Residue, then its C-alpha position, 0 to 999 in steps of 0.5 A: m759491897a758497893i755497886r760499880l756497874v748498873a746495866g739497864l737492859g733494853n733495845p736501842g733505837r727510837e722505835h723501841e723507846r716505849d717498849r715494855h722490854n726497855v724498862g731497864f733503859w728507863f731506870v738508867e736514864r732516870l738514875a743518870s739524871r738523878l746523879g747529874v750525868m749524861l749517857a754517851k755512846d762508847a763503841k769500845f763497850h757497845a753501849c751508852v755509858a756514864r761514869v760517876s765519881r762517888p765516895e765509894g769509887e767509880l760507878w758506871l751506868m750502862q745501856p747496852q746498844t747490842y739489842m737485848n739478846l746480846s746484852g752480855k757483850a756490852v756488860g762483859a766488855l766493861a766489867r772485864f776492862y774495869k775488873i768489876r766482879p759480878e756481885e758489884i753489878l746491878i742488872v735492871h730488867d723487865e719481868l714478865d712474871f710480876p704485874p706492872g707496878t711490882v719491883k723486886l731486888k735479888k741476887g743471882g738466880g736463873a735467867g728464866g727465859h730472859n735472853g739478855l740475862r742468859d747472855i750476861e751470865a754466859q759472858l761473865g761466867s757467873r749468876d752472882t749479879w744483883r737484879l732489879r726486876f720491874g714487873i711488866g705483866h704477862p700477856g697470858d699466852k707464851n706464844v705472844v710474849a715476843d710481840y708483847v715485850l716489844k710493844a708499849p704498855s697501856p696507859a694504866d700499866r705505864e703509870a704503874i711501872e712509873g710508880a715502881l721506877d720512882r720507888a726504886l729510885a728512892v732506894s737507889d742510894l742504898m743499892l749503890a752503897g751495897d746496903m741491899e738488905a735495907a733496899m729490899l726491905k723498903l722496896h718489898t714492903k707493901v704500903q698500906p693505903 
């Protein structure tokens, strides 16, 4: 089943552009560039969106402008309007439990403390979305996580994250076509030096 909506999570505003929490925005910007479209604000969907015509049908790219914790407001609005099912949605987000440079694809699962995911689940009434998770590392102390995700990664971490973004973009055609097994095989296989 082809993907009809790719929602990259992050926080709007110039002050957040470089935050670890915005890796979902980074991916969607690169995907939009690769597909030759521009993201534009759409008040109806509380997001910056782009529409792509593909052989499989229309694809929407989205960066919610609601702040992370209310991401579901944007995702839910567009999904309801265009009758997009949860399993046709790819949510792209940061993952504290993976080191920088890691990227994994999976379907469903719990929010794991990620408030953006929790809000999307609540709005859709389902956990059946696909998730593209980019590792940002963990600060080692749960009490400083809120500050950590709202800061820019170190140059070394940013380089590792950029590599993960490149690897995910390289399999984006497979993901968008719904060939998740092939995409996972390529993404999750360790490259031998």
